[in-house]
C-alpha positions in Angstrom: 16.6 -89.1 -65.4 19.3 -86.3 -64.4 20.6 -86.4 -60.6 18.8 -83.1 -60.2 15.3 -84.8 -60.5 16.2 -87.7 -58.8 17.0 -85.6 -55.9 13.9 -84.0 -56.2 11.8 -86.9 -56.3 13.6 -88.3 -53.4 12.9 -85.1 -51.2 9.3 -84.9 -52.5 8.9 -88.6 -51.5 10.4 -87.9 -48.1 8.3 -84.9 -47.4 5.3 -86.9 -48.4 6.1 -89.6 -45.8 6.7 -87.2 -43.4 3.0 -85.3 -44.0 1.1 -89.0 -44.1 2.4 -89.3 -40.5 2.3 -86.0 -39.2 -1.5 -86.2 -38.5 -1.2 -90.0 -36.9 -1.4 -90.5 -33.4 -0.9 -93.4 -31.1 -4.0 -94.3 -28.8 -3.3 -96.4 -25.6 -6.5 -97.9 -23.9 -6.5 -99.2 -20.4 -9.3 -101.8 -19.4 -10.1 -102.2 -16.3 -12.9 -103.9 -14.0 -11.3 -107.5 -15.2 -13.0 -109.7 -12.5 -11.5 -113.0 -13.6 -8.3 -113.9 -14.8 -8.7 -116.4 -18.0 -9.7 -115.8 -21.6 -9.3 -112.9 -23.8 -10.1 -109.5 -24.1 -11.2 -107.8 -27.5 -11.2 -104.1 -28.2 -12.5 -102.8 -31.4 -12.4 -99.3 -32.9 -14.9 -97.3 -34.9 -14.6 -94.0 -36.9 -17.6 -94.0 -38.4 -21.3 -93.4 -36.9 -22.7 -95.5 -39.4 -20.2 -98.2 -38.6 -20.4 -98.2 -34.8 -20.3 -101.7 -33.3 -20.9 -102.8 -37.0 -17.3 -102.7 -39.0 -14.2 -102.0 -36.6 -11.7 -100.2 -38.0 -9.2 -102.3 -36.2 -9.3 -104.5 -33.6 -7.0 -106.4 -31.2 -7.3 -109.3 -29.0 -5.3 -109.8 -25.6 -5.0 -112.9 -23.3 -5.9 -111.8 -20.0 -3.5 -112.6 -17.2 -4.0 -109.7 -14.7 -6.8 -107.4 -13.5 -5.8 -104.6 -16.1 -5.3 -104.4 -19.3 -3.3 -101.8 -21.8 -3.3 -102.0 -25.8 -1.5 -99.8 -27.9 -3.0 -98.8 -31.6 -0.2 -97.2 -33.3 0.1 -94.8 -36.2 -3.9 -93.8 -36.3 -5.3 -91.2 -38.3 -6.1 -87.9 -36.1 -9.9 -87.8 -35.5 -12.8 -89.2 -33.5 -13.3 -93.2 -32.6 -15.5 -94.7 -30.3 -14.2 -98.0 -28.5 -16.4 -101.1 -27.6 -14.8 -104.2 -25.9 -15.7 -107.4 -24.1 -14.0 -110.1 -21.7 -14.5 -113.2 -23.8 -14.7 -115.5 -20.5 -14.8 -118.7 -22.4 -12.5 -118.1 -25.2 -14.9 -118.8 -27.9 -14.3 -115.7 -29.9 -18.0 -114.1 -29.0 -19.7 -111.9 -27.0 -22.2 -114.6 -25.4 -25.6 -113.2 -24.7 -28.6 -114.5 -23.2 -31.7 -115.6 -25.6 -33.2 -111.4 -25.8 -29.6 -110.2 -26.4 -28.4 -109.3 -23.1 -24.5 -109.9 -23.0 -23.7 -112.4 -20.3 -19.9 -111.3 -20.3 -18.4 -108.4 -19.2 -18.4 -105.4 -21.9 -17.7 -101.8 -21.9 -17.8 -98.9 -24.0 -15.3 -95.3 -24.3 -16.1 -92.9 -21.9 -17.8 -95.3 -20.0 -21.1 -94.5 -22.1 -24.1 -96.3 -21.4 -26.9 -97.3 -23.3 -30.8 -97.3 -22.3 -32.0 -100.6 -23.3 -29.0 -101.3 -26.1 -25.8 -100.2 -26.4 -24.3 -96.3 -26.4 -24.7 -94.1 -29.3 -21.2 -93.2 -31.2 -21.6 -89.9 -29.9 -21.8 -90.7 -26.1 -18.6 -93.3 -26.6 -16.4 -91.3 -28.8 -13.0 -89.7 -27.7 -10.5 -87.6 -30.2 -7.2 -89.1 -31.2 -4.9 -86.2 -31.6 -1.1 -85.4 -30.9 1.5 -87.8 -30.6 -0.5 -90.2 -27.6 -4.3 -90.1 -26.5 -4.5 -92.3 -23.4 -8.1 -93.5 -22.3 -9.6 -96.0 -19.7 -12.5 -98.3 -20.5 -14.2 -100.4 -17.6 -15.6 -103.6 -18.3 -19.2 -103.9 -16.5 
């Protein structure tokens, strides 16, 4: 392989790498409404309507040590995301519900979306991630 083709290959790879991150952004999720300083908060991102509340694209868990929490998701592809979160007060790794499925622990959705007799729709909760940094606030109920 000649030096010229090696340089062209290196330049092409560099440009490809830059192009793959050109449409990536960071998402900062500020979680408020934390009433008890114990347990963990789980935040999940969904980018497909048919996977809403079934299969998250990415998620994070953070131990609660104050009344507000900020989680950052790095290098997300630009697009629409809906966010769900819950405060796992007893640190059992699950959102506890009563016998008919109503959550017993605090929870919330992006846009502070609320559903009627169930969770909100993906469309009600979706936000747009674009540019270098998108910030959103989610309040736990």
